[in-house]
N, CA, C and O atoms as a DFTB+ gen file, in Angstrom:
428 C
 N C O
     1  1     111.782     115.116     114.430
     2  2     111.748     114.072     115.875
     3  2     111.823     112.620     114.627
     4  3     111.024     111.998     113.927
     5  1     113.429     112.612     114.940
     6  2     113.244     111.114     113.556
     7  2     112.746     109.776     114.512
     8  3     112.679     109.667     115.736
     9  1     112.418     108.783     113.384
    10  2     111.076     107.855     113.876
    11  2     110.970     106.950     112.825
    12  3     110.906     107.093     111.604
    13  1     110.962     105.544     113.907
    14  2     110.577     104.866     112.528
    15  2     109.869     103.433     113.632
    16  3     109.773     103.321     114.854
    17  1     109.518     102.600     112.576
    18  2     108.562     101.658     113.235
    19  2     109.638     100.426     113.397
    20  3     109.063      99.379     113.693
    21  1     111.201     100.292     113.261
    22  2     111.668      99.444     113.529
    23  2     112.115      99.767     115.041
    24  3     111.633     100.722     115.651
    25  1     113.385      98.618     115.781
    26  2     113.495      98.994     116.977
    27  2     115.217      99.869     117.248
    28  3     115.715      99.977     118.368
    29  1     115.884     100.405     115.951
    30  2     116.823     100.933     115.653
    31  2     116.670     101.901     114.643
    32  3     115.640     102.067     113.990
    33  1     117.574     102.450     114.544
    34  2     117.913     103.560     113.532
    35  2     119.489     103.199     112.822
    36  3     120.403     102.634     113.424
    37  1     119.525     103.600     111.638
    38  2     120.510     103.182     111.426
    39  2     121.456     104.645     111.063
    40  3     121.197     105.716     110.514
    41  1     122.404     104.167     111.554
    42  2     123.457     104.867     111.502
    43  2     123.616     105.919     112.663
    44  3     124.430     106.842     112.656
    45  1     122.606     105.602     113.779
    46  2     122.179     105.797     115.172
    47  2     122.592     104.806     116.576
    48  3     122.335     103.602     116.610
    49  1     123.145     105.411     117.494
    50  2     122.681     104.328     118.427
    51  2     121.896     105.350     119.768
    52  3     121.837     106.526     120.127
    53  1     121.359     103.923     120.186
    54  2     120.215     105.044     121.425
    55  2     121.181     105.106     122.434
    56  3     121.950     104.180     122.690
    57  1     121.151     106.330     123.089
    58  2     121.856     106.486     124.491
    59  2     120.878     106.987     125.724
    60  3     121.486     107.348     126.732
    61  1     119.814     107.035     125.756
    62  2     118.493     106.955     126.459
    63  2     117.740     106.448     126.269
    64  3     117.932     106.129     125.096
    65  1     116.430     105.844     126.696
    66  2     114.895     105.351     126.402
    67  2     114.441     106.046     127.497
    68  3     114.919     105.991     128.630
    69  1     113.460     106.733     127.111
    70  2     112.516     107.387     128.120
    71  2     111.139     106.506     128.236
    72  3     110.250     106.901     128.990
    73  1     111.008     105.516     127.608
    74  2     109.633     104.743     127.769
    75  2     108.856     105.188     126.844
    76  3     109.176     106.181     126.191
    77  1     107.409     104.355     126.583
    78  2     106.688     104.729     125.833
    79  2     106.340     106.253     126.065
    80  3     106.761     106.964     126.977
    81  1     105.352     106.652     124.892
    82  2     104.948     107.410     124.344
    83  2     104.121     107.496     123.472
    84  3     104.357     106.939     122.399
    85  1     102.632     108.376     123.702
    86  2     102.059     108.605     123.004
    87  2     101.140     109.338     122.380
    88  3     101.396     110.380     122.985
    89  1     100.161     109.678     121.564
    90  2      98.959     110.426     120.823
    91  2      98.057     110.052     120.687
    92  3      97.708     109.155     119.919
    93  1      97.371     110.745     121.514
    94  2      95.400     110.193     121.079
    95  2      94.594     111.010     120.798
    96  3      94.293     111.928     121.561
    97  1      94.028     110.813     119.512
    98  2      92.848     111.991     119.411
    99  2      91.936     110.967     118.739
   100  3      92.060     109.954     118.050
   101  1      90.586     111.993     119.467
   102  2      89.338     110.986     119.174
   103  2      88.471     111.961     118.571
   104  3      88.215     113.091     118.987
   105  1      87.959     111.253     117.306
   106  2      87.479     111.929     115.750
   107  2      85.775     111.365     115.823
   108  3      85.317     110.516     116.589
   109  1      85.247     111.938     115.044
   110  2      84.067     111.945     114.865
   111  2      83.603     112.373     113.605
   112  3      83.929     113.473     113.159
   113  1      82.845     111.567     112.974
   114  2      82.287     112.040     111.292
   115  2      80.865     112.703     111.501
   116  3      79.981     112.305     112.259
   117  1      80.839     113.788     110.670
   118  2      80.093     114.952     110.957
   119  2      78.530     114.200     110.086
   120  3      78.520     113.024     109.722
   121  1      77.637     114.907     109.937
   122  2      76.528     114.375     109.118
   123  2      76.709     115.404     107.488
   124  3      76.285     115.190     106.352
   125  1      77.111     115.958     107.775
   126  2      77.417     116.457     105.920
   127  2      78.248     115.651     105.422
   128  3      78.160     115.120     104.314
   129  1      79.534     115.450     106.617
   130  2      80.420     114.503     106.008
   131  2      80.043     113.206     105.374
   132  3      80.362     112.976     104.207
   133  1      79.329     112.290     106.150
   134  2      78.939     111.409     106.223
   135  2      77.836     111.195     104.789
   136  3      77.827     110.232     104.023
   137  1      76.914     112.481     104.741
   138  2      76.351     112.424     103.232
   139  2      77.176     112.221     102.015
   140  3      76.971     111.608     100.967
   141  1      78.150     112.907     102.458
   142  2      79.114     112.952     100.863
   143  2      79.651     111.815     100.806
   144  3      79.819     111.153      99.782
   145  1      80.051     111.424     102.272
   146  2      81.067     109.754     101.547
   147  2      80.180     109.147     101.312
   148  3      80.491     108.260     100.518
   149  1      78.498     109.109     101.752
   150  2      77.859     108.107     100.999
   151  2      77.297     108.464      99.519
   152  3      76.351     107.784      99.119
   153  1      77.733     109.324      98.811
   154  2      77.615     109.780      97.565
   155  2      78.493     109.203      96.818
   156  3      78.335     108.551      95.786
   157  1      79.695     109.552      97.555
   158  2      80.953     108.597      96.617
   159  2      81.441     107.152      96.712
   160  3      82.332     106.521      96.143
   161  1      80.375     106.816      97.799
   162  2      80.300     105.190      97.619
   163  2      78.891     104.808      96.208
   164  3      78.600     103.705      95.746
   165  1      78.582     105.509      96.028
   166  2      77.270     104.968      94.611
   167  2      78.617     105.045      93.709
   168  3      78.573     104.037      93.004
   169  1      79.474     105.577      93.489
   170  2      80.278     105.211      92.280
   171  2      81.388     104.795      92.663
   172  3      82.187     105.015      91.753
   173  1      82.027     104.169      93.767
   174  2      82.422     103.357      94.216
   175  2      84.218     103.754      94.318
   176  3      84.218     104.942      94.639
   177  1      85.236     103.435      94.228
   178  2      86.281     104.356      94.674
   179  2      86.807     104.569      95.612
   180  3      86.485     104.012      96.662
   181  1      87.724     105.392      95.532
   182  2      88.165     105.752      97.212
   183  2      87.115     106.811      97.855
   184  3      86.846     107.900      97.348
   185  1      86.568     106.298      99.066
   186  2      85.892     107.656      99.844
   187  2      86.940     108.767      99.770
   188  3      87.824     107.939      99.548
   189  1      87.653     110.003      99.764
   190  2      88.197     110.483      99.865
   191  2      87.102     111.727     100.984
   192  3      87.382     112.922     101.081
   193  1      86.161     111.207     101.542
   194  2      86.014     112.404     102.674
   195  2      86.464     111.739     103.696
   196  3      86.885     112.258     104.729
   197  1      86.392     110.379     103.432
   198  2      86.772     109.174     104.699
   199  2      87.971     109.331     104.975
   200  3      88.351     109.332     106.146
   201  1      88.871     109.510     103.850
   202  2      90.510     109.246     103.688
   203  2      91.152     110.637     104.115
   204  3      92.293     110.872     104.512
   205  1      90.355     111.263     103.964
   206  2      91.235     112.838     104.190
   207  2      91.153     112.696     105.615
   208  3      92.265     112.595     106.133
   209  1      89.925     112.645     106.628
   210  2      89.727     112.250     108.394
   211  2      90.120     111.716     108.538
   212  3      90.334     111.768     109.750
   213  1      90.826     110.488     107.916
   214  2      91.889     109.054     109.007
   215  2      93.158     110.377     108.646
   216  3      93.634     111.059     109.554
   217  1      93.391     110.476     107.780
   218  2      94.579     111.076     107.515
   219  2      94.803     111.860     108.414
   220  3      95.790     111.657     109.122
   221  1      94.003     112.929     108.643
   222  2      93.974     114.361     109.939
   223  2      94.274     113.444     110.957
   224  3      95.373     113.530     111.504
   225  1      93.439     112.543     111.315
   226  2      93.384     111.959     112.672
   227  2      95.078     111.258     112.836
   228  3      95.996     111.656     113.554
   229  1      95.041     110.195     111.961
   230  2      96.725     110.055     112.417
   231  2      97.738     110.913     112.394
   232  3      98.693     110.679     113.135
   233  1      97.754     112.282     111.402
   234  2      98.736     113.510     111.419
   235  2      98.739     113.830     112.950
   236  3      99.763     113.849     113.633
   237  1      97.004     114.172     113.583
   238  2      97.297     115.070     114.851
   239  2      97.563     113.775     115.706
   240  3      98.140     114.255     116.682
   241  1      97.483     112.378     115.925
   242  2      98.005     111.727     117.062
   243  2      99.759     111.623     116.911
   244  3     100.621     111.471     117.777
   245  1      99.849     111.764     115.543
   246  2     101.657     111.327     115.666
   247  2     101.807     112.505     115.676
   248  3     103.009     112.597     115.923
   249  1     101.209     114.072     115.526
   250  2     101.798     115.545     116.218
   251  2     102.117     114.746     117.578
   252  3     103.194     114.218     117.853
   253  1     100.719     114.771     118.530
   254  2     100.565     114.618     119.782
   255  2     101.812     113.626     120.142
   256  3     102.682     114.112     120.865
   257  1     101.902     112.882     119.899
   258  2     102.941     112.116     120.197
   259  2     104.425     112.093     120.019
   260  3     105.181     111.358     120.654
   261  1     104.759     112.905     119.160
   262  2     106.097     113.786     119.068
   263  2     106.446     115.235     120.210
   264  3     107.532     115.655     120.609
   265  1     104.918     115.766     120.516
   266  2     104.893     116.879     121.578
   267  2     105.667     115.603     122.994
   268  3     106.631     115.718     123.752
   269  1     104.665     114.513     122.778
   270  2     104.963     114.112     124.228
   271  2     106.658     113.555     124.620
   272  3     107.424     113.589     125.583
   273  1     106.641     113.012     123.113
   274  2     108.467     112.489     122.966
   275  2     109.288     113.500     123.517
   276  3     110.156     113.255     124.355
   277  1     108.986     114.889     122.974
   278  2     109.917     116.353     123.001
   279  2     109.702     116.474     124.801
   280  3     110.557     116.188     125.639
   281  1     108.958     116.745     124.939
   282  2     108.558     117.079     126.417
   283  2     109.553     116.299     127.458
   284  3     110.103     116.899     128.382
   285  1     109.728     114.886     127.210
   286  2     110.555     114.172     128.097
   287  2     112.153     114.532     127.756
   288  3     113.015     114.467     128.633
   289  1     112.422     114.893     126.472
   290  2     114.118     115.137     126.164
   291  2     114.571     113.998     125.095
   292  3     115.694     113.812     124.628
   293  1     113.260     113.229     124.828
   294  2     113.992     112.539     123.291
   295  2     114.001     113.348     122.018
   296  3     113.541     114.476     121.845
   297  1     114.563     112.618     121.229
   298  2     114.677     113.122     119.889
   299  2     114.670     112.269     118.421
   300  3     115.071     112.515     117.284
   301  1     113.956     111.074     119.113
   302  2     113.466     110.220     118.257
   303  2     112.410     108.991     119.302
   304  3     112.314     108.638     120.477
   305  1     111.638     108.628     117.670
   306  2     110.965     107.513     118.334
   307  2     111.080     106.363     118.160
   308  3     112.075     106.609     118.841
   309  1     111.098     105.157     117.912
   310  2     111.570     103.508     117.987
   311  2     110.227     102.829     118.376
   312  3     109.515     103.078     119.349
   313  1     110.036     101.862     117.335
   314  2     108.941     101.175     117.302
   315  2     107.549     101.696     117.145
   316  3     106.546     101.055     117.459
   317  1     107.552     103.139     116.539
   318  2     106.325     103.380     116.291
   319  2     105.090     102.563     115.710
   320  3     105.160     101.816     114.734
   321  1     104.050     102.797     116.393
   322  2     103.237     102.116     115.780
   323  2     101.214     103.119     115.617
   324  3     100.933     104.156     116.218
   325  1     100.362     102.436     114.781
   326  2      99.556     103.044     114.987
   327  2      98.012     102.061     115.589
   328  3      98.087     100.841     115.446
   329  1      97.046     102.491     116.060
   330  2      95.838     101.689     116.271
   331  2      94.978     102.573     116.803
   332  3      95.164     103.500     117.591
   333  1      93.707     102.041     116.104
   334  2      92.005     102.531     115.733
   335  2      91.226     101.678     116.604
   336  3      91.115     100.452     116.630
   337  1      90.809     102.414     117.174
   338  2      89.395     101.181     118.099
   339  2      87.901     102.919     117.533
   340  3      87.917     104.149     117.509
   341  1      86.776     101.603     117.169
   342  2      85.641     102.732     117.295
   343  2      85.319     102.789     118.576
   344  3      85.036     101.707     119.090
   345  1      85.271     103.914     119.371
   346  2      84.706     104.203     120.485
   347  2      83.106     104.509     120.955
   348  3      82.642     104.483     122.095
   349  1      82.633     104.716     120.064
   350  2      81.127     104.473     119.537
   351  2      80.523     104.841     118.360
   352  3      81.329     105.546     117.752
   353  1      79.295     104.688     117.607
   354  2      78.829     104.717     116.317
   355  2      79.820     106.001     115.946
   356  3      80.089     106.907     116.735
   357  1      80.215     105.910     114.839
   358  2      81.019     107.345     114.341
   359  2      81.976     107.785     115.086
   360  3      82.600     108.753     114.650
   361  1      82.272     107.352     116.086
   362  2      83.739     107.841     116.862
   363  2      84.818     107.210     117.040
   364  3      84.638     106.356     117.907
   365  1      85.572     107.206     116.754
   366  2      86.843     106.668     116.314
   367  2      88.032     107.053     117.314
   368  3      87.888     108.258     117.523
   369  1      88.794     106.733     117.805
   370  2      90.069     106.911     118.726
   371  2      90.956     106.366     117.707
   372  3      90.827     105.458     116.885
   373  1      92.099     107.358     118.058
   374  2      93.205     106.793     116.731
   375  2      94.657     107.117     118.266
   376  3      94.791     108.243     118.744
   377  1      95.237     106.304     118.591
   378  2      96.434     106.370     118.991
   379  2      97.736     105.818     118.188
   380  3      97.748     104.689     117.698
   381  1      98.854     106.739     118.097
   382  2     100.040     106.411     117.945
   383  2     100.988     106.426     119.054
   384  3     100.956     107.229     119.987
   385  1     101.747     105.583     118.908
   386  2     102.492     105.221     120.240
   387  2     104.092     104.605     119.792
   388  3     104.523     104.327     118.673
   389  1     104.603     104.540     120.834
   390  2     106.420     104.304     120.453
   391  2     107.343     104.199     121.617
   392  3     106.767     104.220     122.705
   393  1     108.288     104.120     121.639
   394  2     109.409     104.047     122.649
   395  2     110.011     105.687     122.510
   396  3     110.487     105.816     121.382
   397  1     110.075     106.383     122.951
   398  2     110.893     107.695     122.807
   399  2     112.379     107.334     123.288
   400  3     112.598     106.737     124.342
   401  1     113.365     107.755     122.411
   402  2     114.784     107.751     122.893
   403  2     115.459     108.613     122.753
   404  3     114.781     109.473     122.191
   405  1     116.837     109.118     122.979
   406  2     118.171     109.963     122.985
   407  2     118.833     109.004     121.817
   408  3     119.110     107.829     122.061
   409  1     119.090     109.677     120.379
   410  2     120.116     109.037     119.545
   411  2     121.205     110.296     119.866
   412  3     121.037     111.369     120.447
   413  1     122.404     109.682     119.224
   414  2     123.221     110.144     118.546
   415  2     123.319     109.296     117.462
   416  3     122.815     108.206     117.192
   417  1     124.457     110.411     116.628
   418  2     125.347     109.300     115.541
   419  2     126.081     108.249     115.883
   420  3     126.401     108.263     117.071
   421  1     126.583     107.056     115.074
   422  2     126.833     105.948     115.738
   423  2     128.545     107.120     115.525
   424  3     128.749     108.330     115.423
   425  1     129.347     105.961     115.546
   426  2     130.615     106.393     115.452
   427  2     131.640     105.435     114.766
   428  3     132.818     105.773     114.649
């Protein structure tokens, strides 16, 4: 699935627009993960346990977005964005959204 944060894809033209699509995932931190991350904060630097959790959540949201777009018949997503909201303490929603389109190579 081609994608871009822009509203055009270089070398392609939009031939059909399907509308807004989204992928949503809600994740929580585990107690063990919190303890491990807490230990990492003592030494400073990248908190890899949280980084990996965030990367997985974003990847899962993106994959769900692509599934939603493909189900509509799209082969690309333009205007791709991410948003994250803390739903409850330690529980975060990650939303990936954009416009599903069908593109073909520009002549």
